[in-house]
N, C-alpha and C positions, 0 to 999 in steps of 0.2 A: 433281331434277337427275341426269342420267345422266353418268357419267364414263367416257370411253373409254380407249383404250390410251395409254400414255405414250410419248413420243419422247425419245430421248437423243442429244445430240451427243457429241463427243469433247473435253471440256474439258481444259485444261492442268493440270499439277501441277509443283511444284518443291520440292526439298529442299535444306537448307543445314546441313551437319553442324557448321559452326563456331559458328553462333549458335543452334542447336537450334530451327529453325523449319521447319515444313512448310506450304506454301501450295498449296491445292487449289481447284478450282472445281466447282460443282454446278449442274446444269440439269435442270429437269423441266417437261414439258408435259402439261396436262390438256385433254381434249376434253369440253366441256360443252354442254348443250342451251340455246339461247336461249329466253327467255320473253317477249320483246317484239319488235316491229318498228317501224321508222320509215319512213314512206312520204313521198315528195315527189310530189304529184299536181298537175298544172298545167292551166290553161285559157288558150289562146292565141286571140285574135280579131284580125281584120284588116278595115280599111275605110278608104276615102278620107277619111271624116269621123271625127275623133277621138271626138266624142260618141257616134256610132253604135257604134264599136268598144268604147268603155268600157261603154255600156249593155248590149251583148250579152255582154260578159265578166262583168258584174255578175249578169245573169240566169242565165247558165250556172253561175257560181260558187255562187250560192245553191242551185241544184239539186244540184250536186255535194256541197256541204256537207251538205245534207239527206239525201242518200243515205248519206253516211258516218255521220251521226247515227242513221239507221235501222238501221245494222248494229251498234249498241250502243256506238259510240265516244262518249266524253263530249265536250261542246263545248270544255272547257278543254284537251283533247288535240288540238285542231285549231287551228293557227296559220298566219297568212299569213307565209311566209318571204321571198317576193319579190313585188314589184309594180312593173312596168316599163311605160313608154310609150316606144316606139321608132319614130321616123320611118323610113319605108322609101323606098329610092331604087333606081332602075334605071339601070344604066350601059350606054349604047349609043353607039357611034361616038365615044367619048371624052367624051360628055356625060352629066351626072347629072340624072335626072328624078325628081322627087318623085312617089311612087305612093300614099302613104297612111300609115296608122299601124298598128303592131302593139301590142296590149295583152297583157301576160303577167302572170298571177297564179299563184303556186305555193303550195300549202298543205302544211305539214309535219304529218303525222298520226301520233300515237303509238298503236299498236295493241297492246293488252295481252292479246289472245287471238289468237295468231299463226295458229291454224287458220282464222281469218276473212280473212286477208290477200288470198287469191285472189278471194273474193266482194266484198270492199271495192273492189278494183281494178276488177273487172268492172262493178259497179254504178256506180262513179264514171265510167267510160267511157261507159256507157249514158246517164248523166245529162248528159253534155256535156264531160267532161274529154278532152283530146286529147294529154296528155303524162303519162308516168310516168317521172320523172327519175332516181329511184334507190330502192332498197329496202335497208335496213340492219337486220340482225338483231342484237339485243343481249341481254345478260343484265342484269336489273335490279339485281343485287347482285354486280358483278364482283369486288369486293374479297374476298369470301368464297372464291371459287374461286382467286384469286391467292394468298391466304394459305395455302391447301392446297398449291398448287404450290410455294410458298416453303419450307414445312416439308419437303416431299419433296426439294427441291433441297439443303437443309441436310443431310438424312440421307445423301444420296448423297455430299456432300463429306466428311462425317465418316467414312463407311465407307472412302473412298479414303485419307484421312489415317491411319486405323487400319491399313490394309493396308501403306501405305508405311513407317510407323514400325516395324511388325513386320519387314518385309523389310530395313530398314536398322539393325536391332538398337537401336532407340530406344524409350523409353517415352513414350507420347502423353499429354499433359495434356488431358483431355476438355473443359476450359473454353477456348473459343477466345480467341486474342489479339485478333483483329479479324474483323469480318464486313462485307463490302462488297456492297451490293445493286447489281447491274448492270442490272436490268430494272425496269420500272414497268408497272402495268396500262395497257394501250393500247386505243385505240378500235378497234372491230371494223371492218375494211375493208368498205365497202358494196359491194353488187352493182349495177353500172351497168345500168339497164334502160330507158334513154331510148328510147321507141318510140311509134308510133301503132298502133292495133289495132282490128280490126273488133269492133263491139259484141256480135255473136253468138258470139264465140269465148270459151271459158272459160280462165281463167288458173290454171295449176297452179304453185304456188310451194313449193319444198322448201328449208327453212331450213338443213338440214345441222347441223353443230356448230361451236362456237367454240373456237379454240385459245388457251389461257391459259398463257403461259410465264414461268417465274421462273428467273433466273440470279444466282448469288452467287459471291463469292470469299471464302475463309475461311483465316485463318492460325492454326495451332496450334503451341503450344510443345512441345518434347520435351526429355527429359533422359536 
């Protein structure tokens, strides 16, 4: 895991001479590399006859799933997230005319070798997929990174309290009176990539880094 540069905001602080309390906040952001990707790959078919649309969707879906398996993804990491049958209508001159059925099936694929994401998408499209609805890069153990950010946020808060107590001629008690966690590990925003694509184009996917932020508020006693 590579950790990038840290980002700091300008958190507040407060001192109270009468009750001997210094309240500070600390914030720290780590930038880490994702190690997994979640793909939503879809197959949409249309026909006037429902059975025809369903059969075509089934055949294409089987081919798409096999292409994903051929790229080393385990079957248990391929799940159907959406299956819909939608009647289609055309509106003309204020009249609604039935035109057929749309069958939509979307697979959610967990990719544990993110360097294969581009090829998995390409092969799925060549096999009959016609929708890539989103790509989400994640870290398999986000809590580990969050705990590192949390520890650094506390160090920042403590250093601020130490500085403020010195400037106000107070002695800081290093044991905090209270610690309030204002952040939680959050889901990584996914990258919307809903598109259709020619099968002979190659897909270059750059995962970038994930920002993991911890924010806390700490009260220290002084005397």
